[in-house]
Structure formats: structure tokens, C-alpha cells
C-alpha positions, 0 to 999 in steps of 0.5 A: 500500500502506497502512502503519500506525504504532503507538507502544506499550509492550506492557507486557505485550502483552495481548488488547487489543493483539492486538485493535487490531493485528487490527483495523488489519490487517483494516480499514485497513492492509497493514503495521504498524510498531510503535514500542515503548519498550525496557526502560523505559517512560513511566510511569517504570518498568522494563518487566515483561519485556525488549523481545525477548519483547515484540517476539516477541509483537507480531510473532506477532500482527500487527506486521510490524516492531518498532522501538525507541523509545530510552530517552531518549524513552521516559522523557519527557513526553508531548510528547517521547515522541510526537515521538520515536515519530512521527519514527520512523513518518515515517522508515518511511513510515507514512501513518497513526498509530493510538492509543488514546483516550477521545474522538473524533478530532474532539474531540481535534483541536479541543483540539489546535488550541487548544493551538497558540493563543498565549493558551491557551499563555500561560494554561497557563504562568501556571497552572504558574508558580502551582504547578500541574502540567501536566495541571491547568494544561492543564485550567484553561487550556482551560476546562470544555468541554474539561477532561473531555477532557484529564483522560483518561489516553490523551488527553494522549498522543493530543493530542501524537500529533495535533500531531506527525502534523501536522508529518510529514503522517501521518493520526492515527486514534483508536481507542476502548479495548475493554472496559476503561479505562486502569488500570481494576482489572477483567477484562472480556471476557477483557481487562484493563489492562496495569497489572492484568496487571502486578499479577497477575504481581507477586502470582504470580496467574494472568494467562495468559487475559489475554495471549498472552505467557508471562513467564518472567523478570518484571522489577520496579523493586524488584529494582534499587532498591539500584542506583538509590538508590546513584546518587541518593545519590552524584550531585552537584547539578551532574550532577542539574541537567543531567538531563532534566526537572529544573528550579527547584532540584528537584535539591536536593530530590532530593539532600536526600531521598536523604540522608534515606531508603533507599527510592524510595517515601519519596524520591518522597513527599518530592520530590513537590509540587503542580507535579510529578506522580508519573510525572514524578518517577519519570522524573527519578529513572530518567533520573538512574540511566541518565544521560539529560541534557536535552541528550540527550532534546532531540536528535531521534531519530538512528537506527532500532534494528530489534528485529524483523521479518517475512520479506520486510519488508526493503524497508520500510527503504528510504525511511529517511534515518536510519541503521539499527541491524540488525547491532548492533555493526557499525552502532553503530560507524558512528553519530556521537558523539551517536547513540552517546551515546543508544544507550549509554543503552539499553545501560545500560537493558539491563544494568538489565533483566538485573539486574532479571530475572535474565537475561544478554542481550547487546545486541551479540550478541542480534540482531533477532527474525525470523519 
């Protein structure tokens, strides 16, 4: 029996995602495990709606099990995001990992192999020392032939998926995007990018033809901006220097900007340099808000938090060596200190989602979604 893994955010779950899961089921796999970011996502933002609503949509349209990618890994670089997701896929015995990409698996595999070359990595480090941020350094180090590949947004993650799949013996499968490119501001064949749909939701415009989801409690980062600003204005330099992805005195730039400005956009603009992408800065700020230290983020995923499952899929968890979190309170109490510290980040993320969406969901009483 073939089991596919899909690392996802479903922010929101839309017709393109529905097409992908249907295609996997029809042509490749008997079962699908979705490893999904929880209440915060990799671009450095809060999800448009809570993880339970997104889990329900995934289960209804093809997923057999939905497992949470904890916030410390969801709010991380492509390398850490991919490593965390693929580790979970391996724990649940997935033999293939499916992901969207702009190029063929052959092209991506060639680049992934180059990224394991010492000379290429030395060239990347040299570029970054000169002040370039990672995507630009990567493009420069690989040369003109491969620059177009690494400049594509989905391909950066795809390369990290391929590298992580090698470690765990999982077959990577690159799937071309259908109809609409990443972040493209168009609607084509009933499909729009997740960013376009979020824009429609935020503006109060019609979006229902683009997603099977009905989002009754949308969540926007602006709704928790005062709380984030308070954290930035009161955090110490020592605390901030321990936060994931903070280096080279960046903590001082953030603290200085937080003293001068009263909006996140102004702070982001003040902190941004040629070396730091805006997404990286947004992630750092949210990691500071949630208390995600570098030590936590560098810890391998220590448990499997099951968000939802279809009836009869209980046997899928048997090969897992990591502890399962199904009956949340009881299973949380059994976790070790480090695992609890990571789970505690998701508890804080859940409260941030409640503040942003106007709900009062309790992580310990909500329970998993069953279909």
C-alpha cells in the first residue's frame, strides 16, 4: 500500500489543493498524510483561519490524516521547515513526498546535488558574508544555468524537500502548479493563489468559487499587532539574541526600531537590509512574540500532534517511534521537558489565533477532527 506525504499550509485550502490531493489519490497513492503548519505559517504570518477548519477541509477532500507541523518549524527557513515536515512523513511511513514546483524533478535534483558540493557551499557563504541574502547568494553561487531555477518561489522549498527525502529514503515527486503561479494576482480556471484568496477575504470580496472552505472567523496579523509590538518593545537584547534566526547584532536593530515606531510595517522597513529578506524578518519578529529560541527550532521534531483523521486510519500510527499527541492533555503530560517546551509554543500560537479571530478554542479540550 502506497502512502503519500504532503507538507502544506492550506492557507486557505483552495481548488488547487483539492486538485493535487485528487490527483495523488487517483494516480499514485492509497493514503495521504498531510503535514500542515498550525496557526502560523512560513511566510511569517498568522494563518487566515485556525488549523481545525483547515484540517476539516483537507480531510473532506482527500487527506486521510492531518498532522501538525509545530510552530517552531513552521516559522523557519526553508531548510528547517522541510526537515521538520519530512521527519514527520518518515515517522508515518510515507514512501513518497509530493510538492509543488516550477521545474522538473530532474532539474531540481541536479541543483540539489550541487548544493551538497563543498565549493558551491563555500561560494554561497562568501556571497552572504558580502551582504547578500540567501536566495541571491544561492543564485550567484550556482551560476546562470541554474539561477532561473532557484529564483522560483516553490523551488527553494522543493530543493530542501529533495535533500531531506534523501536522508529518510522517501521518493520526492514534483508536481507542476495548475493554472496559476505562486502569488500570481489572477483567477484562472476557477483557481487562484492562496495569497489572492487571502486578499479577497481581507477586502470582504467574494472568494467562495475559489475554495471549498467557508471562513467564518478570518484571522489577520493586524488584529494582534498591539500584542506583538508590546513584546518587541519590552524584550531585552539578551532574550532577542537567543531567538531563532537572529544573528550579527540584528537584535539591536530590532530593539532600536521598536523604540522608534508603533507599527510592524515601519519596524520591518527599518530592520530590513540587503542580507535579510522580508519573510525572514517577519519570522524573527513572530518567533520573538511566541518565544521560539534557536535552541528550540534546532531540536528535531519530538512528537506527532494528530489534528485529524479518517475512520479506520488508526493503524497508520503504528510504525511511529515518536510519541503521539491524540488525547491532548493526557499525552502532553507524558512528553519530556523539551517536547513540552515546543508544544507550549503552539499553545501560545493558539491563544494568538483566538485573539486574532475572535474565537475561544481550547487546545486541551478541542480534540482531533474525525470523519
